[in-house]
C-alpha positions in Angstrom: 9.2 -70.3 -3.2 8.7 -71.1 -6.9 11.7 -73.5 -6.9 10.3 -75.3 -3.8 7.0 -75.9 -5.5 7.9 -76.6 -9.1 11.6 -77.6 -8.8 14.7 -75.9 -10.1 15.6 -76.0 -13.7 19.2 -76.3 -15.1 20.7 -73.0 -16.2 23.8 -72.5 -18.3 25.8 -70.8 -15.5 28.9 -70.3 -17.6 27.1 -68.6 -20.5 28.1 -64.9 -20.8 25.5 -62.2 -20.1 25.2 -60.8 -23.6 24.7 -64.1 -25.5 22.2 -65.3 -22.8 20.4 -62.0 -23.1 20.2 -62.2 -26.9 19.0 -65.8 -26.8 16.2 -65.1 -24.3 15.0 -61.6 -25.3 11.8 -61.1 -27.4 13.5 -59.8 -30.6 10.2 -58.8 -32.2 9.3 -56.5 -29.4 12.9 -55.1 -29.2 12.9 -54.4 -33.0 9.5 -52.7 -32.8 10.7 -50.3 -30.1 13.8 -49.4 -32.1 11.7 -48.7 -35.2 9.3 -46.6 -33.1 12.2 -44.5 -31.9 13.4 -44.1 -35.5 9.9 -43.0 -36.5 9.9 -40.5 -33.7 13.2 -38.9 -34.9 11.8 -38.8 -38.4 8.6 -37.0 -37.3 10.6 -34.8 -35.0 12.5 -33.4 -38.1 9.2 -32.1 -39.3 7.2 -31.4 -36.2 9.7 -29.6 -34.0 11.3 -27.2 -36.5 8.4 -24.7 -36.4 8.6 -24.6 -32.6 12.3 -24.0 -32.7 11.8 -21.2 -35.2 9.2 -19.5 -33.0 11.5 -19.7 -30.0 14.5 -18.3 -32.0 16.5 -21.5 -31.7 18.5 -23.6 -34.2 15.9 -25.4 -36.5 17.0 -28.9 -35.2 17.4 -27.9 -31.6 14.5 -30.1 -30.4 15.5 -33.0 -32.7 19.0 -33.0 -31.2 17.5 -33.0 -27.7 15.1 -35.8 -28.7 18.0 -37.8 -30.0 20.0 -37.2 -26.8 17.2 -38.2 -24.4 16.1 -41.0 -26.7 19.6 -42.3 -26.7 19.5 -42.3 -22.9 16.2 -44.1 -23.0 17.5 -46.8 -25.3 20.6 -47.3 -23.1 18.3 -47.6 -20.0 16.1 -50.0 -21.8 19.0 -52.3 -22.8 20.5 -52.1 -19.3 17.2 -52.9 -17.5 16.3 -55.7 -19.9 19.4 -57.5 -18.9 18.5 -57.6 -15.2 17.0 -60.5 -13.4 13.4 -60.2 -12.1 14.7 -59.8 -8.6 16.9 -56.9 -9.7 14.0 -55.4 -11.6 11.9 -55.6 -8.4 14.5 -53.8 -6.4 14.9 -51.1 -9.0 11.1 -50.7 -9.3 10.6 -50.4 -5.5 13.4 -47.9 -5.1 12.3 -45.9 -8.2 8.7 -45.8 -6.9 9.9 -44.5 -3.5 11.8 -41.7 -5.1 9.0 -40.8 -7.5 6.4 -40.9 -4.8 8.3 -38.4 -2.6 8.7 -36.2 -5.7 5.0 -36.4 -6.4 4.2 -35.3 -2.8 6.5 -32.4 -3.1 5.2 -31.3 -6.5 2.5 -28.9 -5.2 5.1 -27.0 -3.3 8.0 -26.9 -5.7 6.5 -27.8 -9.1 5.5 -25.7 -12.1 2.7 -25.8 -14.7 4.6 -24.1 -17.6 1.4 -22.2 -18.3 -0.7 -25.3 -19.0 -2.9 -25.2 -15.9 -1.6 -28.4 -14.3 1.4 -28.5 -11.9 3.1 -31.7 -13.2 6.8 -30.8 -13.6 9.9 -29.8 -11.7 11.8 -27.2 -13.7 15.6 -27.2 -13.5 16.1 -24.5 -16.2 18.0 -26.7 -18.7 15.4 -29.5 -18.3 12.2 -30.5 -16.6 11.1 -33.7 -14.9 7.6 -35.2 -14.6 7.5 -37.5 -11.6 4.4 -39.3 -12.6 6.2 -40.8 -15.7 8.7 -42.5 -13.4 6.1 -43.4 -10.8 4.1 -45.7 -13.2 6.6 -48.5 -13.8 7.7 -48.4 -10.1 4.1 -48.6 -9.0 3.4 -51.6 -11.3 6.4 -53.5 -9.9 5.5 -52.7 -6.3 1.8 -53.5 -6.8 2.7 -56.8 -8.5 5.0 -57.7 -5.6 2.3 -57.0 -3.0 -0.3 -59.0 -4.9 2.0 -62.0 -5.5 3.0 -62.0 -1.8 -0.7 -62.2 -0.8 -1.0 -65.5 -2.7 1.7 -67.1 -0.6 0.8 -69.2 2.5 0.3 -66.8 5.4 1.2 -64.0 3.2 0.4 -60.3 3.9 -2.9 -58.7 2.6 -1.0 -57.4 -0.4 -4.1 -56.7 -2.5 -5.6 -54.5 0.2 -2.2 -52.7 0.6 -2.0 -52.2 -3.2 -5.5 -50.8 -3.4 -4.8 -48.3 -0.6 -1.6 -47.2 -2.3 -3.4 -46.8 -5.6 -6.1 -44.6 -4.0 -3.4 -42.3 -2.5 -1.6 -42.0 -5.9 -4.8 -41.3 -7.8 -5.7 -38.6 -5.4 -2.3 -37.0 -5.6 -2.4 -37.0 -9.4 -6.0 -35.6 -9.4 -4.8 -32.7 -7.3 -2.4 -31.5 -10.0 -4.8 -32.1 -11.9 -3.6 -35.0 -14.1 -6.6 -37.2 -14.6 -5.1 -39.0 -17.6 -2.1 -40.3 -15.6 -4.5 -41.1 -12.7 -6.7 -43.1 -15.0 -3.7 -45.0 -16.4 -2.4 -45.9 -12.9 -5.9 -47.1 -11.9 -6.2 -49.1 -15.1 -2.8 -50.8 -14.5 -3.8 -51.8 -11.0 -7.1 -53.1 -12.2 -5.6 -55.3 -14.8 -3.1 -56.8 -12.3 -5.9 -57.2 -9.8 -8.0 -59.0 -12.4 -5.1 -61.3 -13.4 -4.5 -62.0 -9.7 -8.0 -63.5 -9.4 -10.2 -60.6 -8.2 -14.0 -61.4 -8.1 -16.1 -59.7 -10.8 -18.4 -58.3 -8.1 -15.5 -56.4 -6.5 -14.3 -55.1 -9.9 -17.9 -53.9 -10.6 -17.9 -52.0 -7.3 -14.5 -50.4 -8.0 -15.8 -49.3 -11.4 -18.8 -47.7 -9.8 -16.6 -45.8 -7.4 -14.5 -44.6 -10.4 -17.7 -43.4 -12.1 -18.7 -41.6 -9.0 -15.3 -40.0 -8.8 -15.4 -38.9 -12.4 -18.8 -37.3 -11.8 -17.5 -35.5 -8.8 -14.4 -34.3 -10.7 -16.6 -33.0 -13.5 -18.6 -30.9 -11.1 -15.7 -29.6 -9.0 -12.8 -29.2 -11.5 -13.1 -26.5 -14.2 -10.1 -28.1 -15.9 -11.7 -31.5 -16.1 -15.2 -30.2 -17.1 -13.7 -28.0 -19.9 -12.1 -30.9 -21.5 -15.1 -33.2 -21.2 -17.4 -30.4 -22.6 -15.1 -29.8 -25.5 -15.0 -33.5 -26.3 -18.8 -33.9 -26.2 -19.5 -30.7 -28.1 -20.6 -31.7 -31.7 -19.4 -28.4 -33.1 -15.6 -28.6 -33.1 -13.8 -25.2 -33.2 -11.3 -25.5 -36.0 -8.9 -23.0 -34.2 -8.4 -25.4 -31.3 -5.7 -28.1 -31.1 -8.2 -30.8 -31.7 -9.6 -28.9 -34.7 -6.2 -28.5 -36.3 -5.3 -32.2 -35.6 -8.6 -33.5 -37.0 -8.2 -31.4 -40.2 -4.6 -32.6 -40.6 -5.6 -36.2 -40.4 -8.4 -35.6 -43.0 -5.9 -33.8 -45.3 -3.4 -36.7 -45.1 -5.7 -39.3 -46.6 -4.0 -42.7 -47.4 -0.6 -41.6 -48.6 -0.2 -38.1 -47.0 0.6 -34.7 -48.6 4.3 -35.4 -48.8 7.4 -35.1 -46.6 7.7 -31.6 -45.2 4.5 -30.4 -46.9 2.3 -30.6 -43.9 0.9 -27.4 -42.4 -0.5 -28.6 -39.0 3.0 -28.3 -37.4 2.9 -24.6 -37.9 -0.4 -24.2 -36.1 -0.3 -26.8 -33.2 1.8 -25.7 -30.2 2.0 -29.4 -29.1 2.6 -30.9 -32.6 5.9 -32.5 -31.5 4.4 -34.0 -28.3 0.7 -34.7 -27.7 -0.3 -34.5 -31.3 2.6 -36.0 -33.1 0.4 -38.6 -34.7 -1.5 -35.7 -36.5 1.8 -34.8 -38.2 2.4 -38.4 -39.2 -1.1 -38.7 -40.6 -0.9 -35.4 -42.6 2.6 -35.9 -44.1 2.8 -39.7 -44.5 -0.9 -40.7 -44.5 -2.8 -43.6 -43.1 -0.1 -46.0 -44.1 2.4 -44.7 -41.5 -0.3 -44.5 -38.8 -1.2 -48.2 -39.4 2.5 -49.1 -39.1 2.8 -47.3 -35.8 -0.4 -49.0 -34.5 1.1 -52.4 -35.6 4.3 -51.7 -33.8 2.6 -50.9 -30.5 0.3 -53.9 -30.9 3.3 -56.1 -31.5 5.0 -55.1 -28.3 1.8 -55.4 -26.2 0.3 -58.6 -27.6 3.5 -60.5 -27.9 4.4 -59.6 -24.3 1.0 -60.8 -23.0 1.3 -64.1 -24.9 4.8 -64.7 -23.6 3.6 -64.0 -20.0 0.8 -66.5 -20.4 3.5 -69.2 -20.1 5.1 -67.7 -17.1 4.9 -69.6 -13.8 6.1 -67.0 -11.3 3.1 -64.9 -10.2 5.2 -61.8 -9.6 6.6 -61.9 -13.1 3.2 -62.6 -14.7 1.5 -59.7 -12.8 4.3 -57.2 -13.3 4.7 -58.0 -16.9 1.0 -57.7 -17.6 0.7 -54.4 -15.9 3.7 -52.9 -17.7 2.5 -54.2 -21.1 -1.0 -52.8 -20.6 0.0 -49.3 -19.4 2.4 -49.1 -22.3 -0.2 -50.1 -24.9 -3.0 -48.1 -23.3 -0.9 -44.9 -23.1 -0.3 -45.2 -26.9 -4.0 -45.8 -27.5 -5.0 -42.8 -25.4 -2.6 -40.5 -27.2 -3.8 -41.5 -30.6 -7.4 -41.6 -29.5 -7.3 -38.0 -28.4 -5.8 -36.9 -31.8 -8.7 -38.5 -33.7 -11.3 -37.3 -31.1 -12.2 -40.7 -29.8 -11.2 -39.6 -26.3 -11.1 -36.3 -24.4 -7.8 -34.4 -24.3 -5.4 -35.9 -21.8 -2.0 -34.3 -22.3 -0.3 -37.7 -22.7 2.8 -38.4 -24.9 3.2 -41.2 -27.5 5.9 -43.5 -26.1 9.2 -43.3 -28.0 7.6 -41.1 -30.7 6.7 -37.9 -29.0 9.4 -35.4 -28.0 10.2 -35.4 -24.3 12.9 -35.9 -21.7 11.4 -37.6 -18.6 8.6 -39.2 -20.7 10.9 -41.0 -23.1 13.5 -42.0 -20.5 10.6 -43.4 -18.3 9.3 -45.2 -21.4 12.7 -46.8 -21.8 12.8 -48.0 -18.2 9.2 -49.3 -18.6 10.0 -51.3 -21.7 13.3 -52.5 -20.3 11.4 -53.9 -17.3 8.9 -55.5 -19.7 11.6 -57.1 -21.8 13.2 -58.4 -18.7 10.0 -60.0 -17.5 9.2 -61.6 -20.9 12.6 -63.2 -21.5 12.5 -66.9 -22.1 13.2 -69.0 -19.0 13.9 -72.7 -18.5 10.6 -73.4 -16.7 8.5 -75.5 -19.0 5.0 -74.7 -19.9 2.3 -73.5 -17.6 0.2 -76.4 -18.8 2.5 -78.6 -16.7 0.9 -77.0 -13.7 -2.6 -77.1 -14.9 -2.5 -80.8 -15.9 0.0 -82.0 -13.3 2.6 -83.0 -15.9 6.2 -83.5 -15.0 5.5 -83.8 -11.3 
């Protein structure tokens, strides 16, 4: 369809895959991701040792697992980033189907690991969180539906995507996992806005979200407890937020020194949800700003590259992937500094995790595939009727 409207562009058909990939990939974003993974291993050396000691394991047990799962994530990222948009779309739809079925089965076969929310399948040697793999697949499927609705005599893709979003949000809220539900809803809203949704409809949707949050507060003890804890001006220093806040204050600009931090011995989730507190205490504000800059580089550069994209599916999918990646990082760090209520969300590529880091690798691989340079000219050629 795109070639029929805008004309096909010459492609170097004989160029090998790897040189073509290297020539078209966003090297700044790729480098930022690799640096984030390196920082995650560095922080894991400090944050995960106390947990391993408490569990009677080898001191670097969790670091080794993080390196293993992170290596799988990096391999997945490189492999997916070499795919064409059509192949990414097929992978995303199939991945969404599998993750959606797993999400439906979660209340019957899942476990909460004592955290009050049934979010994982436990296999003994490892656990899987379906919602992590659901997000990139959902973005791809939602973008495909919205792009199809813009075609002549196309299906009502926007309505279908909204209905699908509603079902997913309800399934996630039942766990309960309001953080992932909010992230899915945010990703859909961004794509819907880019696809040309009227502001009136967006305002109506936001009103519905507000009403849903009010209902959740009054019906879910888990949700209400986290909101009340966030709004309470008196922070209990013995809570995870209390330990994290104190660690950030102790770190100052340059930190207390490598291995000298104390918060990792008090926080049970120092290696996952509150990894940024360990970074702030031991390395100070300097490292935190570097981490912020790396996430900002990936998100902002991806959005700028997508502004030149002609294909509506690529533009919508890439925007959704970039936004959920950046917002997940923002939520994790916002919780640690008490700008947001506790969400139980990892910091992509930095926090320890199995399914979360592999899913992040797939997500960024899809994003890198969507933002690769293509011989299509500038979008201004469309707006100003140049080259027609």
